[in-house]
C-alpha positions in Angstrom: -14.0 -16.5 8.1 -13.6 -20.3 8.7 -9.8 -20.5 7.7 -8.9 -17.9 10.0 -10.8 -19.5 12.9 -9.2 -23.0 12.1 -5.7 -21.3 12.1 -6.3 -19.8 15.5 -7.4 -23.0 17.1 -4.7 -25.3 18.4 -6.5 -28.6 17.1 -7.7 -29.6 13.5 -11.2 -28.4 12.6 -13.2 -30.6 10.2 -12.4 -29.6 6.5 -16.1 -29.7 5.5 -16.6 -26.5 7.6 -14.2 -24.3 5.4 -17.3 -23.1 3.5 -19.8 -22.9 6.2 -21.2 -19.4 6.9 -20.4 -17.4 10.1 -22.3 -14.4 9.3 -25.7 -13.6 10.8 -28.6 -12.4 8.9 -28.4 -9.1 10.7 -26.2 -7.3 13.2 -26.7 -8.7 16.7 -28.4 -6.1 18.9 -26.3 -6.8 21.9 -23.5 -9.0 23.2 -26.1 -11.7 24.4 -27.4 -12.2 20.9 -23.9 -12.3 19.4 -22.8 -15.1 22.0 -26.0 -17.0 21.4 -25.5 -16.9 17.6 -21.8 -18.3 18.1 -23.1 -20.8 20.9 -25.2 -22.6 18.0 -22.0 -23.1 16.0 -19.5 -24.3 18.8 -20.1 -28.1 18.0 -18.2 -27.7 14.6 -15.2 -26.4 16.1 -14.8 -28.6 19.3 -11.7 -30.7 19.4 -12.0 -34.6 18.7 -11.4 -35.4 22.4 -14.1 -32.9 23.6 -16.3 -35.8 24.8 -13.5 -37.1 27.2 -13.3 -33.8 29.0 -14.8 -32.9 32.2 -17.9 -30.8 32.2 -16.1 -27.9 33.4 -13.3 -28.5 30.8 -16.1 -28.7 28.2 -17.3 -25.4 29.3 -13.9 -23.8 29.1 -13.4 -25.1 25.6 -16.6 -23.6 24.6 -15.6 -20.5 26.1 -12.2 -20.5 24.2 -14.0 -21.1 20.8 -16.3 -18.4 21.5 -13.3 -16.0 22.0 -11.8 -17.2 18.8 -15.1 -16.4 17.0 -15.4 -13.0 18.7 -12.0 -12.0 17.4 -12.7 -13.4 14.1 -15.9 -11.3 13.8 -13.8 -8.3 14.8 -11.3 -9.1 12.2 -13.8 -9.3 9.7 -15.8 -6.2 10.6 -14.2 -3.8 8.1 -14.5 -6.5 5.3 -18.1 -7.4 6.2 -19.0 -3.6 6.3 -17.4 -3.0 2.9 -19.5 -5.9 1.5 -22.6 -5.0 3.0 -23.0 -8.0 5.3 -23.9 -7.9 9.0 -21.4 -7.1 11.4 -20.5 -9.6 14.2 -20.4 -6.8 16.8 -22.9 -5.9 19.5 -24.9 -3.0 17.8 -26.0 -1.5 21.2 -22.3 -1.1 22.3 -21.2 0.4 19.0 -24.2 3.1 19.3 -23.6 3.6 23.0 -19.8 4.4 22.5 -20.6 6.5 19.4 -19.0 4.1 16.8 -20.8 5.2 13.6 -20.8 4.5 9.8 -18.3 7.2 9.5 -15.6 5.4 11.5 -16.0 2.4 9.0 -16.0 4.9 5.9 -13.2 7.0 6.9 -11.3 4.3 8.9 -11.5 6.6 11.7 -9.6 5.8 15.1 -10.7 8.4 17.5 -11.8 8.3 21.4 -15.1 6.7 20.6 -13.4 3.9 18.6 -10.7 3.5 21.0 -13.2 2.9 23.9 -15.1 0.2 21.9 -11.7 -1.3 21.2 -10.8 -1.5 24.8 -14.3 -2.7 25.9 -14.6 -5.4 23.5 -11.0 -6.5 23.8 -11.7 -6.7 27.5 -14.7 -9.0 27.1 -12.6 -11.3 24.9 -9.7 -11.2 27.5 -12.3 -12.1 30.1 -13.4 -15.1 28.3 -9.9 -16.1 27.7 -9.1 -16.0 31.4 -12.0 -18.3 32.0 -10.5 -20.8 29.6 -7.0 -20.4 31.0 -7.1 -23.5 33.4 -7.1 -25.6 30.1 -3.6 -24.6 29.5 -2.2 -25.6 33.1 -1.1 -29.1 32.3 2.3 -28.3 30.7 2.2 -31.2 28.3 -1.7 -31.6 27.7 -2.5 -28.0 27.7 -0.1 -26.9 25.0 -2.9 -26.8 22.3 -5.1 -24.5 24.5 -2.2 -22.2 25.3 -1.5 -21.8 21.7 -5.0 -20.8 20.9 -5.0 -18.3 23.8 -1.8 -16.6 23.0 -2.7 -16.5 19.3 -5.8 -14.5 20.4 -4.0 -12.6 22.6 -1.3 -11.6 20.2 -4.0 -10.3 17.9 -5.5 -8.3 20.7 -2.3 -7.0 21.8 -1.2 -5.8 18.3 -4.6 -3.9 17.9 -4.4 -2.3 21.2 -1.1 -0.8 20.4 -2.6 0.3 16.9 -6.4 0.2 16.6 -6.3 1.1 12.8 -5.4 -2.4 12.2 -9.0 -3.5 12.7 -9.6 -1.6 9.5 -7.2 -3.7 7.5 -8.6 -6.5 5.5 -5.4 -8.3 4.8 -2.7 -8.9 7.3 0.4 -6.9 6.6 3.2 -7.2 9.0 7.0 -6.5 8.4 9.1 -9.7 8.8 10.5 -8.4 11.9 7.1 -7.7 13.5 6.1 -11.3 12.2 9.3 -13.0 14.0 8.6 -11.1 17.1 5.1 -12.2 17.3 6.2 -15.8 16.6 8.8 -15.7 19.3 6.4 -14.3 21.9 3.7 -17.0 20.9 6.3 -19.7 21.1 7.7 -18.5 24.5 4.3 -18.2 26.0 3.3 -21.7 24.8 6.4 -23.6 25.8 6.9 -21.9 29.2 3.2 -21.1 30.1 4.2 -17.6 30.9 3.1 -14.3 29.6 
């Protein structure tokens, strides 16, 4: 969903993108297909200063955007499944780890679902680690740190409670929301975990 992607990124996204589709015609067979699908859409989410970055930093920004798109696809999986749309998750890993239609229909969190959750979250964290050098300059890197910690917060919450992946609407208590906001602010301003 474009509004969620725009809210996770630490820079403005072109308003014309708000209605652009992010769903593939069919569920990607593997992670390579999924990343290729997203790679074709990266330019639309790049920050306005992208061309002024070094080629290494451009690659890191593309990786950071890819991580945001991967999380967005995972957050939309339950809603996409209910609507009959293709999932933005790698079909081979779902099958290999035993995540079936029953998991989506019954909102079942069992060992297979937890294993997929850990593996996919681990892949996203790996991409985030590749983008981490963007956040090192304390003043210039705050937008990148903001994006990284927003994604990490989503992954952290769902690692603790994988059933949150089945939620189509975010529902957090005011205390949990305040704690998450404080954690994000601390990590952005201090540059620490």
